[in-house]
N, C-alpha and C positions, 0 to 999 in steps of 0.2 A: 432201623427198628425191626429187623426180621424176628427177633426173639419175642416182641410184642405181638406181631401179626398172627403168630401161632395161636394165640388165646382169644383173638377177637371173634372168631366164628362160634366158639362154644362157651363164651363167657356167661351165657344165660343159665347154664346147667352145671358145669364142672368146676365149682369153687365152693368154698366155705368162708363167708365173710365174718369178720369180727369188728366190734366197735368199741369205742371209749367215749368219754364225755369231754366237753369243753366247759370250763368254769369262767365266769366273769368276775374278776377281782375288783372292779370298779364299783364305786358306791352307787353309780347310776348306770342303767342299762339302755340299750337302743329303744326298747318298747316304752320306756319312761319318757323319752323325748317325744315319741309319738303321741302319748297321752297328754303331754303338755300342749302340743299342737292342737289336739282335739278341744282341749279346755280353752285355748286362746280363741279359736274360731267360734266356739259355742257361746262365749260370754257377750260378744258384741260384733258389729261389722265395721269396727273403726280401723283406720289406717294402721295404727299401732298393733292391734291384735292380728291383723292379716299378715303383717311383716313378721311378727313374732312367731306366728303359727307356721309360716313357710320356713323360717329359719330353723325351728325345732324339728320340722320334718326332714330337712336337709341333714341335721345332726344325726337323726336316727338312722338314715340311710348310710351316711359315711361311717358312723360308728360300727354298724353291722358288717360292712365291708372290710374295715380295718381288722376287726376281730377275726374274720374268717381268713384273710390272707396272711395275717400274722400267725394263726394256728397252723397254716400249711408251711410256715417257716419262711415266708416271703415278706421279710420285714420291710415295710414301706417307709421311706423318709418322709419328713413333714412336708417337704416340697414336691412330693409326687403328685401329679395331676389326677383329678378324678377320672378322666377318660382312660388314663393308663392303668388305674386300679381296676376299671371294668374289664379292660383287656386281660389283666392277670386273672380275674375271676373266670372269664371264658376259658382261658388256657387250663384252668384248674378243673373245669367241668361244672361250673356254677352258671346257671342261665342268667343273663343280664339283658332283659328286654330293652330295645332301643328307647323306649319311653323314659327309662331312667335317665338317659342323657338329656332329654328335654326337660325333665324335673331339675336337673343340675344347671342347665342353660339358663332357665328362668331364675334360679337362685342366684346365678352370677349377674343377671340383669338387676335383681333387687339389691345386691350388695355392692355392686360396682357402678351401676348406672342409676341407682336410686329410684328404680321403678317400683310402683305400688302394685302388687298382684291383685287380681280380681278374686272375689270370694269363690267363684267356681274353680278357678285355677288352684287355689289353696286346697279346696276340698278334693280335687282330682289328684293332687300331689300326695295328700294324706292316704287316699285309697290305693294309689300305686305303691307307695312305700310299705303300707300295710301288707299288701300282697307279696312284696319281695321279702319282708321279714317272715311271713308265714311259710313261704317256700323254702327258706334257708334255716329255719328254726330246727330242722331235723339234725343239723350238724351239732347242735349243743347237747342233745341227748345221744345221738348216734353218730359220732365223728368217726370217719373210716380210720381203721387202725391196721388191719391185717386181712390178707386173703390167702387161703390155703388152696393149692392145686395138687392133686385132684380133690374132690370132696372127701372129707375125712371118713365118711361112711363107705367109701369105695376102697378096693384094695389098691395099694401102691406098689405091689409086686411087679418088678420089671419096668416100673414107670421111671422116666429119666427126663431131665429138663428142669424148668423153674417149678418149685413146689411151694414157695412161699414169697409173698410180696408184702413188705411192711412199710408203712409211712411213719416216720419218726416225727411226732407232733412237735410243733414250734421250732424244728431244726432244719426244715427244708431239705429233707433227705429221704430217699427211697432205697430200701435194702432188699435185693433179690437173693433168695437162697436156692442154690442149684444142685441137683443130684445127678452124678454121671452114671455110666453103665456099670461101674465097679463099686457103686454105692458110696462114693466119696462125695462130700459136701463142700461147697465153696459159696462165697458171697460176692455180690457185685453191687456197688453203691453208686447212686446218681444223686448229685447235689444241684439244688437250684443255683443259677438260672439255666441249667442246661436243657436242651430240647428233650433229651431222654427223661429227665425228671418230670417235666410237664406232661409228657406222653403218658407215662406210667401213672401219674396223679390223676389225670383225666380218666384213665381206665379204671383206677380203684374207686374213684367217686361214682362212676356210672355203674360199676358192678354192685356196689352197696346200695345204690338208689334202686337198681332193678330188684335187688333182693327184697326191699320194702314192698314192691308191687307183686312179687311172687308169692307172698304169704297170703294165701286164699283161705286157709282154715287153721285152727289150732293144731289139728292132727298133723298136717303137712309141716308146719313150722316146728313142732316138737320132734319130728323124725329127722329133720336136717340140721337143726340149730341148738336145740336145748337138751339133746341126749335123752329124749322122751320124758321131758318134765310133764308132770301131771296137772299142775295148777294152770288156770287161765292166765294169759299174759297181757300186760298193758300193751296196746299196739303201737304206742309212741316210743316208749323206752324199753319195752320188752322185759320188764320185771314181773315176777309172778304177782298175781293179785289173789291174795289169800282171803279167807273168809271174812276177816275183819274189815278188809277194803270192799269186798263184794257187797257186804251188808250196807255200805255207805254209798251205793250207787255205781259200783264198778269204776271208782276213781282211784287212780294211782296215788299212793300216799307220798311219793317222792315230790317234793315241792318244785324241783326243776322241771318236772314233766307235766303233772296235772293232766295226763291223757285220759280218755274215756273209751270203754268198750262200745 
């Protein structure tokens, strides 16, 4: 992976990330299951409600993970174990705290050993899964699509090497565009489950994640990503917040986002 190591040292500065969106075609979403779990545990402390609440929490977690790994093109068979899915998430660059395994372990005890969870265990599981959903929701508004090397605001005269890294959504494919010294362009493709695919996918995820943290002000963001756009932007989905939305409390009007300044 010598071609990738060249970019690791300056990935904070010399690139221009681009994003797309993920859509959920299902009638129900992961957050809906989590809401069901909250309702279950809030109504009573009965065995039935605790078991239902934990099961719905598990569904929210599994559903979110399935959506993400499928979007990366790593189609998981129905018999793939949950620990294996967590491993794939780690390889993709998605943080999976060890406590998620504990949540799933207790879920297995409930479903296979007929254990009744304690109220505190159910509440802890809901909190853990809620944090995981929150930490990965960025992918639905800003799913990594493309990285341009070097930054498009910089000159590329005389620049050779990889100038573009593109993730093909839902296809499990990374495409590198390469420019040689004679200004000829070529492409190199990496397909899942190759190690090269996961290495580049991990890289593109972390580059776009760092880009979120780099945006300290509207001015710096406009300079590097929006071609000097004048309107304030929603910090979640980065769409312009025009006067009509600013007058409503700086809330993005796009229903998928609902971000706030």
